[in-house]
C-alpha positions in Angstrom: 10.0 -8.8 2.3 7.8 -9.3 5.4 5.8 -6.2 6.4 3.9 -6.1 9.7 0.8 -3.9 9.4 -0.8 -2.6 12.6 -4.1 -0.8 13.1 -4.6 1.9 15.8 -1.4 2.2 17.8 -2.6 4.4 20.7 0.9 4.8 22.0 1.4 1.1 22.7 4.8 0.8 21.0 6.3 -1.6 23.6 3.4 -4.0 23.2 3.5 -3.9 19.4 7.2 -4.5 19.2 7.0 -7.3 21.7 4.2 -8.9 19.7 6.4 -8.8 16.6 9.3 -10.3 18.5 7.0 -13.1 19.7 5.9 -13.8 16.1 9.4 -13.8 14.8 10.5 -16.4 17.3 7.3 -18.5 16.9 7.3 -18.6 13.1 11.1 -18.3 12.5 10.7 -15.2 10.4 12.2 -11.7 10.3 10.0 -8.7 9.9 11.6 -6.0 7.7 9.1 -3.1 8.2 6.2 -2.1 10.4 3.4 0.1 9.1 1.1 1.8 11.6 -2.2 3.2 10.3 -2.8 6.1 12.6 -3.6 7.1 16.2 0.1 6.6 16.7 0.3 9.1 19.6 3.9 10.3 19.4 3.6 12.0 22.8 7.0 13.3 24.0 6.0 15.0 27.3 3.1 16.3 29.3 2.8 19.4 27.1 2.1 17.1 24.1 -0.7 15.4 26.1 -2.6 18.7 26.0 -2.5 18.7 22.2 -4.4 15.4 21.9 -8.1 15.4 21.3 -9.0 13.1 24.2 -10.7 13.7 27.5 -8.4 14.6 30.3 -8.8 11.3 32.1 -7.2 9.5 29.1 -4.2 11.8 28.8 -1.7 9.3 30.1 1.9 8.9 29.0 2.3 5.7 27.0 5.6 4.3 25.8 6.6 6.5 22.8 8.6 8.8 25.0 11.1 6.0 25.7 12.0 5.9 22.0 12.1 9.7 21.7 14.4 10.0 24.6 16.8 7.3 23.5 16.0 5.0 26.3 14.9 2.5 23.7 15.3 2.2 19.9 12.6 0.7 17.6 13.8 -2.8 16.7 12.2 -2.6 13.3 11.9 0.3 10.8 8.5 1.9 11.5 6.5 4.1 9.1 3.2 5.7 10.3 0.5 8.1 9.4 -1.5 10.3 11.7 -5.1 9.6 12.8 -7.5 11.6 15.0 -5.8 11.0 18.4 -2.4 12.5 18.0 0.1 14.9 19.6 -0.7 17.3 16.9 1.9 19.9 17.8 4.6 17.3 17.3 3.4 16.1 14.0 2.8 19.6 12.7 6.6 20.1 13.0 7.0 17.6 10.1 4.4 18.6 7.4 6.5 16.8 4.8 7.4 13.9 7.0 10.4 13.0 9.1 11.8 11.0 12.0 9.9 11.3 15.3 12.5 9.0 16.9 15.4 6.9 15.6 14.0 4.3 13.2 10.4 5.7 13.4 9.3 7.8 10.4 6.2 9.9 9.9 4.8 10.4 6.4 3.6 13.9 7.0 0.2 15.3 6.1 0.6 13.2 3.0 3.7 11.5 1.6 5.3 8.8 -0.6 8.6 7.1 0.2 10.4 4.0 -1.1 11.8 1.1 0.9 13.6 -1.8 -0.9 12.0 -0.8 -4.1 8.5 -0.8 -2.6 6.6 2.4 -3.0 4.6 3.4 0.1 2.2 6.3 0.3 -0.1 7.7 3.0 -2.6 10.3 4.0 -2.8 11.5 7.6 -6.0 12.4 9.5 -9.7 11.8 9.0 -12.2 13.5 6.6 -14.6 16.2 7.7 -16.3 18.2 5.0 -16.4 21.5 7.0 -12.6 21.7 7.2 -11.7 20.0 3.9 -11.2 23.1 1.9 -9.3 25.1 4.5 -5.5 25.6 4.8 -3.4 24.3 7.7 -4.0 27.2 10.0 -4.0 25.6 13.4 -1.4 26.5 16.0 -0.8 25.6 19.7 -2.2 26.2 22.2 -5.3 24.9 20.5 -8.8 25.8 21.4 -11.6 23.1 21.5 -12.3 23.7 17.7 -8.7 23.7 16.4 -7.8 20.8 18.7 -9.9 18.7 16.3 -9.7 20.5 13.0 -5.9 20.2 13.1 -6.1 16.5 12.2 -8.8 16.9 9.5 -7.4 16.2 6.0 -7.4 19.0 3.5 -8.1 19.0 -0.2 -4.6 20.3 -0.9 -3.1 17.0 0.2 -5.6 15.0 -1.9 -4.9 17.3 -4.9 -1.2 16.6 -4.6 -1.7 12.9 -4.3 -3.9 12.9 -7.4 -0.9 14.2 -9.4 0.9 10.8 -8.8 1.1 8.8 -12.0 3.6 6.0 -11.3 2.3 2.9 -9.6 1.9 2.8 -5.8 2.5 -0.5 -4.0 1.0 0.3 -0.6 -1.2 3.2 0.6 -2.3 3.9 4.1 -5.2 6.0 5.4 -6.6 6.2 8.9 -10.3 6.2 8.0 -11.6 3.9 5.3 -12.3 4.8 1.7 -16.0 5.1 1.3 -17.8 2.1 -0.2 -14.9 -0.3 0.3 -17.1 -2.3 2.7 -19.1 -3.5 -0.4 -16.1 -5.4 -1.6 -15.7 -7.7 1.3 -18.0 -9.7 3.7 -20.3 -6.8 4.6 -22.7 -8.8 6.7 -19.8 -10.2 8.8 -18.7 -6.6 9.4 -22.1 -5.6 10.5 -22.3 -8.5 12.9 -19.2 -7.2 14.6 -20.2 -3.5 14.4 -24.0 -3.4 14.3 -24.1 0.4 14.7 -22.5 0.9 11.3 -25.5 -0.6 9.4 -27.3 2.7 8.6 -24.1 4.3 7.3 -23.1 1.3 5.2 -26.6 1.0 3.7 -26.6 4.7 2.8 -23.0 4.7 1.6 -22.0 7.4 4.1 -19.4 5.5 6.1 -15.8 6.4 5.5 -14.0 9.1 3.5 -15.1 10.2 0.1 -11.7 11.8 -0.4 -10.0 8.4 0.3 -12.5 6.8 -2.1 -11.4 9.3 -4.8 -7.7 8.5 -4.1 -8.4 4.8 -4.2 -9.9 5.1 -7.7 -7.0 7.2 -8.9 -4.0 5.5 -7.3 -5.2 1.9 -7.5 -2.5 0.7 -5.2 -1.8 -3.1 -4.8 -2.5 -2.8 -1.0 -4.5 -0.3 1.0 -4.3 -0.4 4.8 -6.6 1.4 7.2 -7.7 1.4 10.9 -10.0 3.8 12.8 -13.1 1.6 13.1 -11.4 -1.0 15.4 -12.3 -4.1 13.5 -10.5 -6.4 11.1 -12.0 -6.3 7.7 -10.6 -7.5 4.3 -11.8 -6.7 0.9 -10.6 -7.1 -2.7 -11.6 -4.4 -5.3 -10.9 -4.7 -9.0 -10.8 -1.3 -10.7 -12.1 -0.6 -14.2 -9.2 -0.7 -16.7 -7.6 2.5 -17.7 -7.2 2.7 -21.4 -5.6 -0.4 -22.8 -3.9 -1.3 -19.5 -4.9 -4.5 -17.6 -7.3 -3.8 -14.7 -5.6 -3.3 -11.4 -6.7 -5.0 -8.2 -6.4 -3.5 -4.7 -6.3 -5.7 -1.6 -7.8 -3.7 1.3 -7.2 -4.6 5.0 -8.3 -2.7 8.1 -7.1 -3.8 11.5 -8.1 -3.5 15.1 -6.4 -1.5 17.9 -3.7 -3.0 20.1 -5.7 -4.8 22.8 -5.9 -8.4 24.1 -7.6 -10.9 21.9 -7.9 -8.3 19.1 -6.6 -8.8 15.5 -4.4 -5.7 15.4 -1.4 -7.1 13.5 -1.0 -8.7 10.1 2.1 -10.0 8.4 2.1 -9.3 4.6 4.8 -10.9 2.3 5.8 -8.7 -0.6 8.5 -9.7 -3.0 11.7 -7.6 -2.9 12.7 -5.7 -6.0 16.2 -6.4 -7.4 18.9 -3.8 -7.1 16.8 -1.8 -4.6 18.3 0.2 -1.8 18.4 -1.1 1.8 17.5 2.3 3.2 14.4 4.3 3.4 14.4 6.7 0.4 12.7 9.9 -0.8 10.4 9.5 -3.8 11.5 11.8 -6.7 8.0 12.0 -8.3 6.4 13.0 -5.0 9.0 15.7 -4.3 8.5 17.0 -7.8 4.8 17.3 -7.1 5.5 19.1 -3.8 7.8 21.6 -5.6 5.3 22.3 -8.3 2.4 22.8 -5.9 4.3 24.8 -3.3 2.9 28.1 -4.4 -0.6 26.8 -3.9 -0.1 26.4 -0.1 -2.7 28.0 2.1 -2.0 28.6 5.8 -5.2 30.4 6.9 -8.8 29.2 7.3 -9.4 30.6 3.8 -11.1 28.2 1.4 -9.0 26.8 -1.3 -10.3 25.2 -4.5 -8.0 23.1 -6.7 -7.2 24.6 -10.1 -9.2 23.1 -13.0 -9.1 23.2 -16.8 -11.9 25.7 -17.0 -10.1 28.7 -18.4 -9.7 30.4 -15.1 -6.3 29.0 -14.1 -3.0 29.4 -15.8 -2.0 25.9 -14.7 -4.0 23.0 -13.5 -1.9 20.0 -14.3 1.0 19.5 -11.8 2.0 16.0 -12.8 5.8 15.5 -12.7 7.8 15.1 -15.9 11.0 13.2 -16.1 12.9 16.5 -16.1 11.1 17.5 -12.9 12.1 14.3 -11.2 15.7 14.6 -12.3 15.8 18.1 -10.9 14.7 16.7 -7.5 17.6 14.2 -7.6 19.9 17.1 -8.4 18.5 19.2 -5.6 19.3 16.3 -3.2 22.8 16.0 -4.6 22.0 12.6 -6.1 21.3 11.1 -2.6 17.8 9.8 -2.3 18.4 8.0 1.0 16.6 9.8 3.8 19.2 11.1 6.2 19.1 9.8 9.7 18.9 13.3 11.1 16.5 13.0 14.0 16.9 15.5 16.7 14.8 16.3 19.8 13.0 19.6 19.8 11.5 19.4 23.3 12.7 17.8 26.5 11.4 14.2 26.8 9.1 13.0 29.7 11.0 12.2 32.8 9.1 9.7 35.1 11.2 10.8 38.1 10.4 14.5 37.6 6.8 14.8 36.2 5.7 18.2 35.0 1.9 18.0 34.7 1.5 21.7 34.2 3.9 21.9 31.2 2.3 24.0 28.4 2.0 22.8 24.8 5.2 23.6 22.9 5.7 25.1 19.4 9.0 24.4 17.7 10.2 24.3 14.2 12.0 21.1 13.3 15.5 21.0 11.8 14.5 18.2 9.5 11.8 20.3 7.9 14.0 23.4 7.8 16.8 21.4 6.0 14.4 19.7 3.5 12.6 23.0 2.7 16.0 24.7 2.0 17.1 21.9 -0.4 13.8 21.8 -2.4 12.6 25.4 -2.0 9.5 24.4 -0.1 7.5 26.4 2.5 7.5 25.2 6.1 3.8 25.7 6.6 3.9 25.3 10.4 6.6 27.8 10.7 4.7 30.2 8.5 1.6 30.0 10.7 3.6 30.3 13.9 5.5 33.4 12.7 2.6 35.2 11.3 3.0 38.7 12.8 -0.4 40.3 12.2 -3.0 40.1 14.9 -5.7 39.1 12.5 -3.7 36.1 11.3 -2.9 35.0 14.8 -6.5 35.5 15.8 -7.6 33.3 12.9 -5.2 30.6 14.0 -6.3 30.6 17.6 -10.0 30.7 16.9 -10.3 28.5 13.9 -11.0 31.4 11.6 -14.1 32.9 13.1 -17.4 32.3 11.2 -17.4 29.1 9.3 -19.3 29.8 6.1 -18.6 26.3 4.8 -21.4 25.1 7.0 -23.7 26.8 4.5 -21.9 25.4 1.5 -22.8 22.1 -0.1 -20.0 19.5 0.1 -18.2 18.7 -3.1 -19.1 15.1 -2.5 -22.9 14.8 -3.0 -23.5 12.0 -0.4 -21.1 13.4 2.2 -22.7 13.7 5.7 -19.6 13.9 7.7 -20.3 17.4 9.0 -23.9 16.6 9.9 -23.9 13.0 11.1 -25.8 12.4 14.3 -25.4 8.6 14.2 -24.3 6.7 17.3 -20.9 6.2 15.7 -20.1 8.9 13.1 -16.9 8.9 11.1 -15.0 10.6 13.9 -15.6 8.1 16.7 -15.8 9.7 20.1 -13.2 8.7 22.6 -15.6 7.2 25.1 -17.1 5.0 22.4 -13.7 4.1 21.1 -11.9 3.0 24.2 -14.8 1.5 26.3 -15.0 -2.2 25.8 -18.4 -4.0 25.8 -19.0 -6.3 28.8 -20.5 -9.0 26.6 -17.6 -9.0 24.2 -15.1 -9.4 27.1 -17.2 -12.1 28.7 -17.2 -14.1 25.5 -13.5 -13.8 25.2 -13.0 -15.0 28.7 -14.8 -18.2 27.8 -12.4 -19.1 25.0 -10.6 -22.4 25.4 -6.9 -22.1 26.4 -5.7 -23.3 23.0 -7.5 -20.6 21.0 -5.5 -19.1 18.2 -6.1 -17.0 15.2 -6.8 -18.5 11.8 -3.7 -19.5 9.8 -4.7 -17.5 6.8 -6.8 -14.5 6.1 -9.7 -15.4 3.8 -10.2 -12.7 1.1 -13.4 -12.4 -0.9 -13.4 -12.5 -4.6 -12.9 -9.1 -6.2 -16.1 -7.4 -7.0 -16.3 -5.7 -10.4 -18.1 -5.8 -13.7 -14.7 -6.7 -15.2 -13.5 -10.3 -15.0 -10.2 -10.7 -13.1 -7.3 -11.3 -15.4 -5.1 -13.0 -12.9 -5.5 -15.2 -9.9 -4.6 -13.3 -6.7 -2.4 -14.5 -4.0 -3.8 -14.4 -0.5 -2.0 -12.4 2.2 -0.2 -14.5 4.8 -1.4 -15.3 8.3 -3.1 -12.8 10.5 -2.3 -12.4 14.2 -3.6 -11.1 17.4 -2.1 -11.0 20.9 -1.7 -14.7 22.0 -3.7 -15.7 25.1 -1.7 -15.1 28.3 -0.2 -18.3 29.9 -1.2 -19.3 33.4 0.1 -17.0 36.1 3.4 -18.0 37.6 4.4 -17.7 41.2 5.8 -14.4 42.1 9.3 -15.7 42.8 9.5 -17.4 39.4 8.4 -14.2 37.5 11.1 -12.0 38.8 14.1 -11.4 36.6 12.8 -13.6 33.7 13.1 -11.5 30.5 14.7 -14.0 28.1 13.8 -16.3 25.2 10.4 -18.0 24.9 9.2 -17.5 28.5 9.7 -13.8 28.2 8.1 -13.7 24.7 5.0 -15.3 26.2 4.9 -13.2 29.3 5.4 -9.8 27.7 2.2 -10.3 25.8 0.1 -10.5 29.0 -2.1 -7.5 29.3 -4.6 -8.4 32.0 -6.0 -5.9 34.4 -7.3 -8.2 37.2 -5.8 -8.8 40.5 -3.2 -11.5 41.3 -4.6 -14.6 43.1 -7.8 -14.6 41.2 -7.8 -18.4 40.7 -8.6 -19.7 37.2 -10.6 -16.6 36.2 -8.9 -14.8 33.4 -8.4 -11.2 34.3 -9.9 -8.7 31.9 -9.5 -5.0 31.1 -12.2 -2.6 30.0 -10.0 0.3 28.8 -6.8 0.9 26.9 -5.6 3.2 29.7 -2.0 2.4 30.5 -2.6 2.8 34.3 -4.9 -0.3 34.2 -2.1 -2.4 32.8 0.1 -1.6 35.8 -1.4 -4.2 38.1 0.2 -6.9 40.3 -0.3 -9.4 37.5 1.4 -7.3 34.8 4.9 -7.8 33.5 7.5 -7.0 36.0 10.4 -6.8 33.5 8.7 -4.3 31.2 10.4 -0.9 30.7 
């Protein structure tokens, strides 16, 4: 099975699917699945734009709304997690995951699903210590604090994922597991991202919660994004008991921009007798059922139960009987129903509504799932809280934040105090502004420049000798260089076969008639793509 892995999406679905189509034709392959590692930006309309933590000048409709409205359908099954630039009110409708559009599935705050026998897990958001122990209390319209805290991961999700015992094939997180950079070519990383050096050297870059999950889950693959750089690593874990030591292949990818390595094709063997549809995972749902009573929907701090004599139960791992009960609850049908339904009107380019307020809606998918499994719709619970104190907490982020005076449960965590140029939560200006010198270097590339045929992985770093020789992932890809500009008359109406596949990947922002100079863009803003030199058959 060929899986396309993509870094930060930033709403560029048209460009990503077009790139996959180009690669399929070029390499005579068929991509079965697309995994997106956050900043997906499932923006349905102008109200959703107000729920994204980005400056107003970047609140521009991208291309997701076409898939939400039904104008287009995703050509390949797509699974994604949330990052730190999302339409949070939309994703909050699906705390346990669900379809955001036909053939596009969100994993929820945390989740595990199966596809063709491959077990795929993920954790949405980024780590910030001052919100880590809170419940999911945020509710639109967000204030400046909750607009950001809403996408910060919570220890409840990490606790649930740590109950998983069966092997995970693929895991996704938006920010990197802390210390993973020591298992790859660290100096090459720092040559690309010089401002990360101090945090790498002090082991404060990345998520300590993801680091903890990496050590527990030990998946075969771990994919991330967030730092807008391609980086590969191989980590061999210490053996658990008498079991052979497991190895995790880590890969982070760039954002969807010209000349960036934002897409990687990974070949994973199919499992025999596996279903062709996306399926629920019985173990994960058994964990959700067992931990449902622990849910917190206020800014109140929550500490996981421990075996310290203070808790009646601290082990929520699923037994075989628990998993069989899940199958029974689902009437023996593990295939995820294709029950997508729109909960808000989609964006209409012919009738823009720039003053539309953020919307709050419960989602029928969540309502149905909660009814089957006896789960709590946490978003609904927050939204329907009747007491003034509860609503005030939701709107203000909970008042005083005593956690600022509390030590983090991770001794080396500095995520709440970082003053570095590029802290874990990258500011939007730093994230989307491109450096002039980098663009100038790209413009000087020869016309036949292409990405390497194979991604070179380092040897796994561990005190334990590897027991097996690891296969290398297949070729990596970035957007191919745009072909020479064609006369206007020849461009019109050409949307077929190889010529279209080449042209649809053009993403230049210069003006037509600029001679041999390659047009360049500085920002990801969609408006800049709409130049006289851009694709005329897009949309």
